[in-house]
C-alpha positions in Angstrom: 10.6 -13.8 -11.5 10.6 -17.5 -10.3 13.8 -18.6 -9.1 15.5 -21.8 -8.6 17.9 -23.0 -6.2 20.2 -25.8 -6.6 19.8 -28.3 -3.8 22.4 -28.1 -1.0 22.7 -29.9 2.3 21.0 -27.3 4.4 19.1 -24.2 3.7 18.1 -22.0 6.7 14.4 -21.1 7.2 12.8 -17.7 8.3 12.6 -18.8 11.4 16.5 -19.8 11.5 17.3 -16.0 9.9 17.5 -12.6 11.8 14.0 -11.0 11.2 15.4 -7.4 11.0 18.9 -5.7 10.7 18.1 -3.8 13.6 19.0 -0.4 11.9 16.3 2.1 13.2 14.6 4.1 10.6 15.5 7.9 10.4 12.5 9.3 9.1 8.8 8.4 10.0 7.7 8.3 6.4 9.7 5.5 5.6 7.4 3.6 8.0 4.2 5.2 7.2 4.4 5.5 3.3 4.6 1.8 2.6 1.9 0.9 5.5 -0.3 3.1 3.6 0.4 1.5 0.5 -0.2 -1.9 1.8 -3.2 -1.1 3.7 -4.8 0.0 0.4 -4.0 -3.1 -1.4 -5.8 -5.2 1.6 -8.8 -3.1 0.5 -8.3 -3.1 -3.2 -7.5 -6.8 -3.6 -9.4 -8.1 -0.9 -10.6 -11.0 -2.5 -7.2 -12.0 -3.5 -4.7 -14.2 -1.6 -1.7 -14.3 -4.1 0.2 -11.4 -2.8 2.1 -10.3 -0.2 3.6 -6.4 0.7 6.5 -6.5 2.8 7.1 -3.3 5.2 10.7 -2.7 6.6 11.4 -6.7 6.5 14.5 -8.5 5.4 14.7 -10.2 2.0 17.3 -13.0 1.9 18.7 -14.1 -1.2 21.6 -15.9 -0.2 22.0 -17.8 3.2 25.6 -16.7 4.0 24.7 -12.9 3.1 22.9 -10.4 5.4 19.1 -9.5 4.5 18.2 -6.7 1.9 15.7 -4.7 4.0 13.6 -2.1 1.6 11.4 0.3 3.0 8.5 -2.0 1.2 8.0 -4.5 -1.5 5.4 -6.1 -3.7 5.8 -9.6 -4.3 2.9 -11.4 -6.6 2.2 -15.1 -6.8 3.0 -16.0 -3.4 0.8 -16.8 -0.3 -0.8 -13.6 1.2 -0.7 -15.4 4.7 1.8 -18.2 5.8 0.4 -19.6 8.9 -0.5 -17.9 12.0 3.0 -16.6 12.9 2.7 -14.7 9.3 6.1 -14.2 7.9 9.2 -13.0 9.9 11.1 -12.5 6.7 11.2 -12.9 3.0 13.3 -15.8 2.1 13.7 -16.3 -1.7 14.7 -20.0 -1.6 11.3 -20.6 0.2 9.1 -18.0 -1.7 10.5 -18.8 -5.0 9.8 -15.5 -6.2 11.8 -12.6 -6.7 9.3 -9.3 -5.5 7.5 -7.7 -8.5 8.1 -4.0 -6.7 10.4 -2.5 -4.4 10.2 0.9 -2.5 12.7 3.0 -1.1 11.7 6.3 0.5 14.9 8.7 0.8 15.6 10.5 4.1 18.1 13.0 5.1 20.6 10.2 5.7 21.0 8.6 2.1 21.3 4.8 1.9 22.3 4.3 -1.9 19.1 4.7 -3.1 19.9 6.1 -6.6 23.0 4.0 -6.6 24.1 0.6 -4.8 20.4 -0.5 -4.0 19.3 0.2 -7.7 21.8 -2.0 -8.7 21.2 -4.5 -6.1 17.5 -4.6 -7.0 18.3 -4.7 -10.7 20.6 -7.7 -10.4 17.9 -9.3 -8.1 15.5 -9.1 -10.9 13.0 -6.9 -9.4 10.6 -5.4 -12.2 9.6 -2.2 -10.7 12.1 0.0 -8.3 10.4 3.3 -6.8 12.3 5.9 -5.4 10.2 8.7 -3.2 12.5 11.5 -2.0 10.1 14.0 -0.2 13.2 16.3 0.2 13.5 17.0 -3.2 12.3 20.6 -4.5 14.2 20.8 -8.0 13.9 17.3 -9.2 10.9 15.0 -9.2 10.1 13.3 -5.9 8.8 10.3 -7.6 10.8 8.0 -9.5 9.4 4.6 -10.9 12.3 2.5 -13.0 11.2 -0.6 -14.9 13.7 -3.2 -15.4 14.4 -4.0 -19.3 17.3 -5.9 -20.3 19.1 -5.9 -16.9 19.0 -2.3 -16.2 16.3 0.3 -15.2 14.9 2.8 -17.4 12.7 5.6 -15.7 9.0 5.9 -16.4 7.4 9.0 -17.2 3.8 10.0 -16.3 2.0 10.2 -13.1 0.5 8.5 -12.1 3.0 6.0 -13.4 0.8 2.8 -14.7 2.3 -0.6 -13.8 0.4 -3.2 -16.2 1.8 -6.4 -14.7 -0.1 -5.1 -11.5 -3.0 -3.4 -13.1 -2.1 -0.6 -10.7 -0.9 3.0 -10.9 1.5 4.6 -8.6 1.5 8.4 -7.9 1.7 11.5 -5.3 -1.5 13.1 -4.0 -2.3 15.2 -0.9 -4.3 13.7 1.7 -4.8 12.7 5.3 -3.1 9.7 6.6 -3.5 9.0 10.5 -4.5 12.7 11.2 -1.4 13.9 9.3 -2.3 16.0 5.7 0.6 16.3 3.4 1.7 14.7 0.3 1.7 10.7 0.4 1.7 7.8 -2.3 -1.2 6.4 -3.4 -2.5 3.2 -6.0 -4.6 4.6 -9.0 -6.7 2.7 -11.3 -6.7 2.3 -15.0 -8.2 5.6 -15.7 -6.0 7.5 -13.5 -8.5 7.7 -10.4 -6.8 7.5 -6.9 -8.1 4.5 -5.1 -9.3 5.7 -1.3 -7.6 4.6 1.6 -9.5 2.4 4.4 -9.7 5.9 6.7 -11.1 7.5 3.7 -13.5 4.7 2.9 -14.5 4.6 6.6 -14.9 8.7 6.5 -17.4 8.1 3.0 -19.3 5.4 4.9 -19.8 7.5 7.8 -20.9 10.5 5.7 -23.4 8.5 3.9 -24.7 7.3 7.1 -24.9 10.8 8.4 -26.9 11.9 5.2 -29.4 8.9 5.6 -29.9 9.9 9.5 -30.6 13.5 8.3 -33.2 12.2 5.7 -35.0 9.9 8.1 -35.3 12.9 10.7 -36.8 15.2 8.0 -39.3 13.1 7.1 -40.1 12.5 11.1 -40.2 16.0 11.5 -42.5 16.8 8.4 -44.7 14.2 9.5 -44.8 15.3 13.0 -45.7 18.7 11.3 -48.5 17.2 9.5 -49.9 15.7 12.4 -49.9 18.7 14.7 -51.5 21.0 11.6 -54.3 18.4 11.4 -55.2 18.7 15.2 -55.1 22.3 15.0 -58.0 21.9 12.4 -59.8 19.6 14.5 -58.7 16.3 12.8 -57.3 13.6 14.7 -54.6 12.3 12.5 -54.9 8.4 14.2 -58.4 8.2 12.8 -57.1 8.9 9.3 -56.8 5.6 6.9 
């Protein structure tokens, strides 16, 4: 969703605005989960430069109002990189693009994820609002809402397919930074989970180890044959 701002005498830039609300996260997952999704996108969309994923970054919708700071958000149709200094914050009157997806990770201290923030993101025009609550035991931990007619509707199934992104999002158990637990991951159109950068590196190392083992086995077989020929009185170096 693109925005139009009417000209004013002065609009502050990202450099003029605070780049954080200085509120510390009270749950490590609020940083680790969106950071993992961002790292996966950098691999999945390595050839694309028309997207940006912010983690704990302020979104400014009005120069006279404080920033909204979701745990994570994804914007499509904006430059992935803006200069060597990168983004300090996400300023809508500069970006001209509302985030397509916003992620909130719920901690023990509720921050209005199911009420005020939900209404706030709907008013902003965010297409997908994702809430992950790892503390839930009786209700779904993952909720994906799609904006329809100005209101969010809960989508069913998991992983949940997001056609505008050509990606699915869902939960699975895995290991991230040495931590084994349930994480959020991106999925393809067949419902198969994409590998994380860490998993890709592990797979590559496993393939390299297997190839090395095959080479070593061949060398051992050749050496065994040479020794057998010598026992028979045949010099293997003289064989064509």
